[in-house]
N, C-alpha and C positions, 0 to 999 in steps of 0.2 A: 554337507552344505557349509559354505565358508562363513566363519565368524572371525577371520584373521585380523581384521581391523580392530574389532573389540578386544581380541586377545592381546594385541600389541599395546592398546591403551591401558589395559589392566596391568600388563607387565611393567610399562614405563611410568604409569601414572600421568595425570594431566596437569599437575602443578596448579591446582585450583582454577583452571581455565576450562571453559566448555570446549570440548573437541568433538567434531562431527563424525558420524557413521552413516554413510549413504548406502541404501539397500538396493537390491537388484531391480525393484519396481519403481525406483525414483524417490521413495519416501526417505526421510532423514530424521535422525535423532542426534542430540548432542548430550554429552555427559561429563560430569566431574567425578573422578575416582582417584583414590590413593593407590600407589603402586602395590600390587599384590592383594588388594582388598577384595572381599567377596560381596560387597555392596557398594553401589554408586551413591555418593552423597546427594547428587542432584542430577536429574535427567530432564531434558527439554525435548518434547515431541513437536517437530516442526508442523506448520499448518498443513492440514490434510491427513496427518497421521493420528489415529486414535489409539487410546490405551485399551488393551484387552481386558475383559472381565475375568481377571485371574489374580492369584496371589502375587503380591509384590507391588501392586499398583494402587494401593489404598490411600497412600499419603500424598494427595495432590496439594500443591502449594502455589496458587496463582501469584502470590507476592513475589516469588522468585523470578517471574517474568519481568516485573518492573526493575528488579535489582540488576538483571543481566541485560536489559534493553531489548529483550526478545519481542517478536511480533505477538500482539495480543490474541491472534487467532490460534496460537499454539497452546500447549499445555505443559505445566511443569510439575515434577514429582520429586519427592525426597526419599532417600533410603530405599532404593530399588535394588533387589538382589541381582547379582550377575546372571543367575540362571533365568530370571524373568526377562532380562535383556536378550539373552541368547534365544529364548523362545520367540520373542517378538521379531528379532532379526530373521530367524528361520521361517517364520510365517510370511515374511515378505521376500522370500527367495534368497536369503543370505546377503552377506555384504557384497558391495559392488565396487571394488577398488578399480581405479582407472588404469587401463593398460596403456603402455607407451604408444601402441598403434591405434588407439581410439582417437576420433576427432575431439578436439577440446570442447565443442559445443554439446556433446552428447550428455554429459553429466548435468550441467546447469539446466538444460531443457527438461530432462527427466525430473529434476527436483522441483522446478517451477510448475510444470504441468501436474505433478502429483499434488501440489498445493492449490490446484484449480486456477492457475494463472495462464491467460492466453498469451502465446508467443508467436510472432510472425517473422519470417525471414525477410531481410532487406539488404540492399547493396547499392553502392554508387561507385564511381571510378576510384574512390579512395580506399575502398575495402568492402568487407562483407560483415553484416551486423545482424542482431536480433532486436526487433522492436516489441515492447510490451505495452500495449495500449491500456489505459487505466479508466476507471469509471467516471472520473471527473473531467475527462477530455484531454488530459495530459498523457505523456508517455515516457517510458524509460527505453533508452537505446544502449545496448552493450555489445562489446566485441573483445576479441582476444588479441594479444600482441606476442609475436614470437620472441624467443630469447635472442640476444645479440649474437652474431657470428664472431669468428675470431678477429675480425676487423672492427667489431663494435657496432656493426650495422644491423638494424632491425628491418628485415626485408618483407614482412607480411603483417598486415592488419586485417585479421580475418577470424571467422568462427570455425574454420574448417581445416586448419593445420593440426598436426598431431600433438598429443599430450607430451610426447618426447621433446617437442620444440616449444613448449609453453613458456612464455616469459612474463605473463601478467594479464590482468583483466582491466578494462576501463568501462565505466557506465556513467551515463548522465541522465538527468531528469529534464525533459523538454516540456516547457509550459505552453508556449504559443507558436512554436515553429521557428522562433527567432532567438529567444533567450533560453539557455540551458544551464543547469546547475550540476556540477560534478557530484556524482553519487558514490562512486567507488573507483579507486585507482591503485594498482599494486605493482606497476612497472618499476623494476629496480629493487624491489623488496625481497626477491628471491624466496618467495613462500612456496612450500610444497603444493603441488597442484590441488590436492584434495582440500587442504586448508584454505587455499586461495579461492577455490570455487565455492566453498561453504560460506566464506565471508562475502563474496559477490552476491550469492543468492539471498543471504540474510539482509543485505543492504537493499536489494530489490523488493523483498517481501515487506520490509519496513515501510518503503515508499508506497507499495500497494495498499497497505493498511491505512496509511495517512490519506490516500486518495480515494478511499471508499471502496476499494476492491479492484479486481480486474475488470476490464471493459467487457460488456456482454457480446457474445459472438454475433448477435443479430444487428449490432451497430451501436453508434454513440447515442447516449440518452439526450433528451432535450435539456437545454439550459434553464436556469432558474427563471429568467425573464420570460421565456416562451411558455413554460409551465404556468406561471402566474397569469399571464395574459389570457391563456385559454381558460383557466379557472374563473377569472373575473367575467369573461364573456358568457359563461354559463349562467351568471347572475344578471346579465344584461348591463354590465358595468365596463366602462372604458378606463384604461390606465395609460400613463404617459411616462416614459423614461425621463428622469431629471437630468437634462443635458448639462445644466450648470454644475451639477455635482458629479460629473463624469459617468452618468448612467449607472450609478451604484444603487439606486432604488427606484421604485415606481410610485408616481403620484396618482392617486385615485381621482378620477374626474367627477363632475356633478352627476348624480343619478339620472337627472332628466336630460341634460344636454351633452354630457361626456366631456365638457370643457374643463381645462385646468383651473382650479380656484385662483382667484385674483389675490394680489398682495394684501388686501384688506379683508380676507376671508379665512376662516379656519380650514385646515387641510389634514389629510391623513395619508401616510406613506406605508409602503411595504418594502422591506429589504431583507437580503440574506446576509447575515454576519457570521464570520468564522472566528471562533474564539482562539483557536490554535495559531492562526496566522494574523490575527488582529486586523481584519480587513472586511470591507463590504464588497460582495461580489454578486453579480447577476448574470455573468456571461459564461457560466459553466454549470453543469448539473449539480444539484444540491445533494451530494452524496458523502462528503467528507465527515468524519466523526464530529468535528467541531462546528458543523454548519447548524445555523438556527435562524428561523424566520423572526423578524422584529416588525411589529406594527407600532408606528410612531405618529402622534398627533401634534399639530402645531396651532397656536392661537393667532389672533390678529396682530400680536406684538412680536411674533417670531419665537416665542418660548415653546420648546418642544418637550414632550414626555413620552416615555415608552408605555404603550397601552397594554401590550401583551407580547410574550415571546413563546415560540413553539419549536419543537424539533423539526428537522427538515421534512420528515414524513407526514407532518400535520399541517400542511398548507390549508386544507379545508377549514380547520378551526380558525385560522387567521382571517380567511375570507368572511366567515360568519361574524367574527368580531367586528370587522370593518363594516359589514352591512348593518349590524346593530348600531354602530356609531353614526352611520349616515342617516339612518331612519329615526334616531332619537330626537326628541324635541329640543330646540335651541331657545335659550333665553333671549 
């Protein structure tokens, strides 16, 4: 069973840089090793790949993930013997070096799916792509680009040309169908296919983690506003988007009438704030790691204070806090 990729990295060393090894079943690990060493100083198991209960995997070091910018769903280990790496690679069918006759999309699809990421084919007159829908309602789109021909022309934007024609990857993060952010681009960098593909997949997995994971196969989750409206309705309460504030939070109506409080009345709001992005959002599912519900009250002078904050999964606690505030006696 082939461990040729590992053998090559051991022989050459990795120059203190994580280098990937993709296995036959799509799982991937990256390692740092000195040339000729019998122990890898650091090993990163990509999301979806677990460490065996065997000698050599005792020294887990989560801090290494922060230092290398790895996805937090992965696992990092220090001082892993080469034999332990060989055993793990063989358990997963051996190394899977890309053959020149393979389609370029084969390797990244295998790696992403091994990490539990949903991937969908897509195309338009301009080329063929893969879409990766995310839990927060956004998506990543990626495609390959062929190497320039002798005349310098790139004649294919596709995921189905062969590895022998690979010229680079490009990926973007699409937020609302109109605005897209470049996520990865390697055209013109002349990276080896295996290294280029590992970097592409790493960039996509990083975005997957920041977006709360891959989209569920059963369809898109409800947005924060829809979830909150339904939760309030179970208590018999009406809520109203604050149009003056760009619909970034919900104003709770009077318990009896459901009407929005007047300018001379105290009020209470519910909003979803994301610490990582520093923004209030109600138009997407509350699934990102930095998402947090905020309950804010305001008095008749317009002075506001935060009454409570809760993680995204604890909306019910916020509703109960609001109900208690609404039913408390007023001076």
